Every structure is written in structure tokens, then in C-alpha cells.
Kinemage of the C-alpha trace (Angstrom):
@kinemage 1
@onewidth
@group {chain A} dominant
@subgroup {mainchain}
@vectorlist {calphas} color= white
{ca met a 1} P 129.095 118.397 118.209
{ca ala a 2} L 126.109 117.174 120.898
{ca leu a 3} L 123.777 119.634 120.331
{ca asp a 4} L 121.189 120.349 122.606
{ca leu a 5} L 117.806 121.561 120.919
{ca his a 6} L 114.781 122.980 122.760
{ca his a 7} L 111.513 121.043 121.362
{ca val a 8} L 107.700 120.468 121.928
{ca val a 9} L 105.416 118.149 122.384
{ca asp a 10} L 101.469 118.902 121.360
{ca gly a 11} L 98.781 116.073 120.516
{ca pro a 12} L 98.836 112.495 122.752
{ca ala a 13} L 100.960 112.675 125.549
{ca asp a 14} L 101.759 109.559 126.014
{ca pro a 15} L 104.231 107.702 123.996
{ca gly a 16} L 102.973 104.561 124.322
{ca thr a 17} L 99.593 105.509 122.623
{ca asp a 18} L 99.193 103.751 119.466
{ca ala a 19} L 99.714 107.888 118.155
{ca pro a 20} L 102.134 107.517 115.277
{ca thr a 21} L 104.690 110.974 115.799
{ca leu a 22} L 105.667 113.266 113.772
{ca leu a 23} L 108.820 115.195 113.924
{ca phe a 24} L 109.596 118.768 112.523
{ca gly a 25} L 112.840 120.512 111.309
{ca pro a 26} L 112.184 124.056 110.483
{ca ser a 27} L 113.863 126.428 107.360
{ca leu a 28} L 116.948 128.768 108.382
{ca gly a 29} L 116.017 131.624 110.134
{ca thr a 30} L 112.701 130.044 111.623
{ca asp a 31} L 111.683 128.560 114.633
{ca leu a 32} L 109.233 125.872 115.998
{ca his a 33} L 106.533 127.779 114.887
{ca leu a 34} L 106.659 127.475 111.129
{ca phe a 35} L 104.720 124.391 112.041
{ca asp a 36} L 101.755 126.206 113.799
{ca pro a 37} L 99.316 124.964 110.876
{ca gln a 38} L 100.577 121.592 110.480
{ca val a 39} L 99.878 120.978 114.268
{ca ala a 40} L 96.302 122.514 114.201
{ca ala a 41} L 95.217 120.598 111.684
{ca leu a 42} L 97.396 117.279 113.153
{ca ala a 43} L 98.394 116.850 116.681
{ca asp a 44} L 94.382 115.774 117.529
{ca arg a 45} L 96.077 112.354 115.427
{ca tyr a 46} L 99.497 112.483 115.622
{ca arg a 47} L 101.592 113.283 118.298
{ca cys a 48} L 103.599 115.769 117.093
{ca val a 49} L 107.551 116.727 118.196
{ca arg a 50} L 109.158 120.202 116.962
{ca phe a 51} L 112.287 121.335 117.696
{ca asp a 52} L 114.328 124.551 117.182
{ca leu a 53} L 117.603 124.931 114.811
{ca pro a 54} L 120.816 125.952 117.094
{ca gly a 55} L 120.131 130.413 118.370
{ca his a 56} L 116.409 130.247 117.042
{ca gly a 57} L 113.607 129.837 119.085
{ca ser a 58} L 114.522 128.868 122.045
{ca ser a 59} L 117.467 126.599 121.537
{ca pro a 60} L 121.000 127.528 122.834
{ca asp a 61} L 123.035 129.331 120.463
{ca ala a 62} L 126.139 127.544 118.579
{ca ser a 63} L 129.968 128.523 118.124
{ca gly a 64} L 131.276 127.760 115.473
{ca asp a 65} L 130.197 125.683 112.225
{ca leu a 66} L 127.838 123.097 112.117
{ca thr a 67} L 127.179 120.048 109.787
{ca ile a 68} L 124.346 119.052 108.773
{ca glu a 69} L 124.743 115.902 110.485
{ca asp a 70} L 125.855 117.866 113.422
{ca leu a 71} L 121.603 119.226 113.363
{ca ala a 72} L 120.440 115.366 112.158
{ca arg a 73} L 121.950 114.413 115.791
{ca gly a 74} L 120.295 116.972 117.338
{ca ala a 75} L 117.083 116.379 116.243
{ca leu a 76} L 117.644 112.576 117.010
{ca ala a 77} L 118.384 114.041 120.683
{ca ala a 78} L 115.148 115.791 120.583
{ca ala a 79} L 113.075 112.649 119.833
{ca asp a 80} L 115.086 111.219 122.824
{ca ala a 81} L 114.634 114.020 125.545
{ca ala a 82} L 110.535 113.817 124.162
{ca gly a 83} L 110.666 109.824 124.841
{ca val a 84} L 110.006 109.063 120.823
{ca ser a 85} L 111.766 105.674 119.527
{ca glu a 86} L 110.535 105.619 116.556
{ca phe a 87} L 109.619 108.838 114.191
{ca his a 88} L 107.993 110.007 110.902
{ca tyr a 89} L 109.983 113.198 110.066
{ca val a 90} L 109.177 116.490 108.220
{ca gly a 91} L 111.533 119.054 107.381
{ca val a 92} L 111.680 122.336 105.591
{ca ser a 93} L 114.377 123.339 103.326
{ca ile a 94} L 117.832 122.647 106.471
{ca gly a 95} L 114.654 120.596 107.563
{ca gly a 96} L 114.655 118.714 104.242
{ca ala a 97} L 118.289 118.345 104.391
{ca ile a 98} L 118.046 117.048 107.814
{ca gly a 99} L 115.399 114.258 106.466
{ca gln a 100} L 117.935 113.313 104.210
{ca trp a 101} L 120.279 112.530 106.336
{ca leu a 102} L 118.490 110.724 108.530
{ca gly a 103} L 116.856 108.966 105.949
{ca ala a 104} L 120.112 107.186 104.709
{ca his a 105} L 121.428 107.192 108.551
{ca gly a 106} L 118.501 107.117 110.759
{ca gly a 107} L 118.152 103.595 110.943
{ca asp a 108} L 114.778 102.322 112.045
{ca arg a 109} L 113.906 105.021 113.834
{ca val a 110} L 112.633 106.513 110.941
{ca arg a 111} L 109.501 105.239 109.205
{ca ser a 112} L 109.002 107.894 106.648
{ca ile a 113} L 110.647 111.519 105.303
{ca ala a 114} L 108.568 114.213 104.217
{ca leu a 115} L 111.135 116.793 102.198
{ca leu a 116} L 109.923 120.229 101.483
{ca ala a 117} L 111.325 123.043 99.409
{ca thr a 118} L 115.108 121.432 99.728
{ca ala a 119} L 118.062 119.923 98.514
{ca ala a 120} L 120.094 116.921 98.136
{ca arg a 121} L 122.832 120.343 97.102
{ca phe a 122} L 121.236 123.669 97.663
{ca pro a 123} L 121.997 126.115 94.689
{ca asn a 124} L 125.518 128.959 94.660
{ca pro a 125} L 126.748 126.951 97.743
{ca glu a 126} L 129.562 129.379 96.813
{ca ala a 127} L 127.448 132.112 98.508
{ca trp a 128} L 126.499 130.545 101.698
{ca pro a 129} L 130.026 131.138 103.137
{ca gln a 130} L 129.689 135.329 102.108
{ca arg a 131} L 125.734 134.920 103.468
{ca ala a 132} L 127.403 133.316 107.085
{ca ala a 133} L 130.042 136.087 107.240
{ca thr a 134} L 127.315 139.230 106.371
{ca val a 135} L 124.905 138.184 109.098
{ca arg a 136} L 127.854 137.923 111.784
{ca glu a 137} L 128.888 141.224 110.873
{ca gln a 138} L 125.115 143.065 110.270
{ca gly a 139} L 122.678 140.533 112.132
{ca thr a 140} L 120.020 138.331 110.650
{ca glu a 141} L 118.646 142.281 110.211
{ca ala a 142} L 120.423 142.074 107.086
{ca met a 143} L 118.217 138.885 105.764
{ca val a 144} L 114.902 140.228 106.136
{ca ala a 145} L 114.341 142.663 102.980
{ca ser a 146} L 115.096 139.144 100.843
{ca arg a 147} L 112.538 137.082 102.014
{ca pro a 148} L 109.539 138.984 100.750
{ca gly a 149} L 109.390 136.699 96.792
{ca thr a 150} L 111.911 134.113 98.458
{ca trp a 151} L 109.933 132.562 101.338
{ca tyr a 152} L 106.976 133.155 100.152
{ca val a 153} L 104.534 135.111 97.178
{ca glu a 154} L 104.365 138.275 97.635
{ca asp a 155} L 100.472 138.066 96.988
{ca trp a 156} L 100.113 135.668 100.003
{ca ala a 157} L 102.240 138.737 102.432
{ca arg a 158} L 99.491 141.619 100.958
{ca arg a 159} L 96.463 138.919 101.934
{ca asn a 160} L 98.418 138.082 105.100
{ca pro a 161} L 100.347 140.828 106.598
{ca glu a 162} L 100.170 139.462 109.887
{ca ala a 163} L 101.438 135.841 109.295
{ca glu a 164} L 104.311 137.700 106.967
{ca arg a 165} L 105.103 139.704 109.965
{ca arg a 166} L 105.309 136.607 112.482
{ca leu a 167} L 107.981 134.605 109.834
{ca leu a 168} L 110.177 138.028 109.444
{ca asp a 169} L 110.424 138.261 113.280
{ca met a 170} L 111.333 134.937 114.154
{ca leu a 171} L 113.890 135.866 111.726
{ca arg a 172} L 115.164 139.195 113.648
{ca ala a 173} L 114.981 137.186 116.555
{ca ala a 174} L 117.519 134.462 115.357
{ca lys a 175} L 120.932 134.970 117.212
{ca pro a 176} L 123.772 135.552 114.268
{ca glu a 177} L 126.089 132.984 115.365
{ca gly a 178} L 123.230 130.339 115.393
{ca tyr a 179} L 121.826 131.345 112.152
{ca ala a 180} L 125.413 131.529 110.325
{ca ala a 181} L 126.376 128.433 111.794
{ca cys a 182} L 123.682 126.723 109.769
{ca thr a 183} L 124.492 128.549 107.041
{ca ser a 184} L 127.457 127.154 106.724
{ca ala a 185} L 125.653 123.359 106.949
{ca val a 186} L 123.583 124.335 104.553
{ca gly a 187} L 126.932 125.702 102.268
{ca ala a 188} L 128.699 122.880 102.501
{ca phe a 189} L 125.842 120.124 101.601
{ca asp a 190} L 125.932 117.157 99.559
{ca ile a 191} L 124.180 114.093 99.756
{ca arg a 192} L 123.412 113.151 96.404
{ca ala a 193} L 125.888 110.291 96.198
{ca glu a 194} L 123.505 108.609 99.540
{ca leu a 195} L 119.853 109.638 97.907
{ca ala a 196} L 119.665 106.090 96.481
{ca ser a 197} L 120.431 104.132 99.678
{ca ile a 198} L 117.418 106.454 101.438
{ca ser a 199} L 114.939 103.256 101.902
{ca val a 200} L 112.075 104.566 103.524
{ca pro a 201} L 108.786 106.114 102.222
{ca ala a 202} L 109.834 109.426 100.875
{ca leu a 203} L 107.584 112.672 100.067
{ca val a 204} L 109.054 115.633 97.861
{ca val a 205} L 107.224 118.583 97.713
{ca ala a 206} L 108.444 121.911 95.450
{ca gly a 207} L 106.852 125.709 95.625
{ca ala a 208} L 106.190 126.143 91.789
{ca asp a 209} L 107.320 129.336 91.873
{ca asp a 210} L 110.123 128.664 94.432
{ca pro a 211} L 113.489 130.578 93.588
{ca ala a 212} L 115.339 129.299 96.593
{ca thr a 213} L 114.914 125.946 95.877
{ca pro a 214} L 113.420 125.745 92.387
{ca pro a 215} L 111.348 122.735 91.235
{ca ala a 216} L 114.302 120.898 88.981
{ca val a 217} L 116.109 121.523 92.466
{ca val a 218} L 113.985 119.724 94.727
{ca arg a 219} L 112.351 116.771 91.976
{ca glu a 220} L 115.832 116.225 91.858
{ca ile a 221} L 115.879 114.268 95.063
{ca ala a 222} L 112.495 112.564 94.388
{ca thr a 223} L 114.302 111.223 91.395
{ca gly a 224} L 117.579 109.658 93.348
{ca ile a 225} L 114.978 108.036 95.887
{ca ala a 226} L 113.286 104.865 94.627
{ca gly a 227} L 109.328 104.535 94.946
{ca ala a 228} L 109.799 108.882 96.161
{ca arg a 229} L 106.764 110.431 95.618
{ca tyr a 230} L 106.976 114.079 94.304
{ca ala a 231} L 104.504 116.748 94.432
{ca glu a 232} L 104.400 120.295 93.471
{ca ile a 233} L 102.697 123.419 95.066
{ca ala a 234} L 100.952 126.033 92.611
{ca asp a 235} L 101.512 129.798 93.951
{ca ala a 236} L 103.555 129.126 96.285
{ca ala a 237} L 107.534 129.805 97.206
{ca his a 238} L 109.761 128.683 99.372
{ca leu a 239} L 108.384 128.229 102.990
{ca leu a 240} L 104.929 126.393 101.271
{ca ser a 241} L 104.110 124.931 104.718
{ca tyr a 242} L 103.386 128.310 106.208
{ca glu a 243} L 102.263 129.605 103.234
{ca arg a 244} L 99.955 126.885 101.219
{ca pro a 245} L 98.919 124.716 104.407
{ca asp a 246} L 96.065 123.135 103.779
{ca glu a 247} L 97.712 121.958 100.583
{ca val a 248} L 100.849 120.646 102.569
{ca asn a 249} L 98.810 119.198 105.505
{ca ala a 250} L 96.817 117.008 102.566
{ca leu a 251} L 99.988 115.650 101.249
{ca ile a 252} L 101.281 115.086 104.065
{ca glu a 253} L 98.203 112.927 105.139
{ca glu a 254} L 97.703 111.265 102.107
{ca his a 255} L 101.257 110.338 102.271
{ca leu a 256} L 101.130 108.552 106.100
{ca arg a 257} L 98.016 106.669 105.279
{ca cys a 258} L 100.250 105.399 102.800
{ca leu a 259} L 102.287 103.641 104.222
């Protein structure tokens, strides 16, 4: 399925410059602004390309269920539209699933992958169709109450109420069909048998307090990819790139410097 995903480019404008490109894939229920803290820290040295999932942010809505392969090919099309031939990839949750597919199937275009709070097979796969049905019936507002403690630790929200509001507003703005279509992609995703085929350098990061993709689930990816580096961030839940940007940015930069 051909997807037209909205994207934005920050940093050096000319793809012919020496600045490497980072391609960012967001989580289910968020938009490309999930990576504002990364762009703020990295766009002076890297060309940053961010895309929105279907029905999220400014991307067109979906019609029917999607697969992670569909989304990954949409990400490649967004890179094409940005004039990017090769890139380092950074993804959170479903964005990290896209990154695993790209690591296995993206060929020479993919220079490295950073996989944050994600899974090779997401927990409780039988629950995802019910989530999709709930959102199609009740809208994304039905998911809002379950995000504190899952997307972020509650102490962070008490200290950062405006940042929490921005995250939850991204979820409220997501279109039910697009959200549900991406939910179906998460539920069907299973790349465990292909992890050993991923040969690009990989950074794998877990939030120590993430109930959605607990550290043991995330570590399975690092165990399956030869040479992958695993890191765990304390006092962080699922959206750790937004919740703990300084720690995540430092890990990304170290990962890129070591290539």
C-alpha cells in the first residue's frame, strides 16, 4: 500500500552537504512533534527529517488496516520526498517497529537504527484488535485516561504539566481510523525471526518504568541483533525521548559518533 506521509525537514537544507540525515518515526498516538527535543539538540549538526503516521498530525487518514511494512515503505517515500538517499533512523514504539523492518529490509539506504521503547513482538497481541475497535467506536479520547503512567511516569507529569498537555493533545487530534489502522499494524507485527538478519549498527533503549514495552521485551531486540548496544533509562516510561530527552539525545549522539 502506497502511503503519503507528511514530513518536515530541519537542519542543513541541502541534502548534498556533509551533514548526515536522521529520519525520525513517532509512536502511536503522537505526531512528529514528539521529536521536538531531539531536533532542538541535533539540527545544528544533522539534517532531521520527521514524518507523521497515517491519520496523525498532518498525514492523510488511513482506510483499512495497515502493516508495519506499509508504514516503513511510507517512511522511505517520505525520505525520497525530502531528497534523502541514505539515513540513520530513530523510532519510538511503532516507530521502532518500523526501524526494525528498515534494518532488515531497507538495504544500503539505512546506515544505522536507534530503537526506543519498542518490541520485536508487542506484548498482548490479542488485545490490539479490541483497542482498534474501541477507538473506531469512541475516538482517540478513549485512550487518554490510560496514558499517564504508560507514556510517562506521573512524577514527570506533575513537574511538566504543559508538556503532558502537548502529548495528550497529539493523541486527541489523531483521527480514529488512522489510529486504529496503525494499532492493527502493531498487533500483527512479529519480526523476531528476522532480527539476526539485521546487520546495521543498532542502539536499543528501554525506559526502566515502561509498562507498555518493559525492559525485558526491549532487551530481546538487542539480544537478537548482533552487536547491538542496549541501554536503559531510569525513571522513564514509554515516550522516553520526550520525557528524558537529555539522556536519549546523549545516547543517540554517542551511537552516531561510534559508527
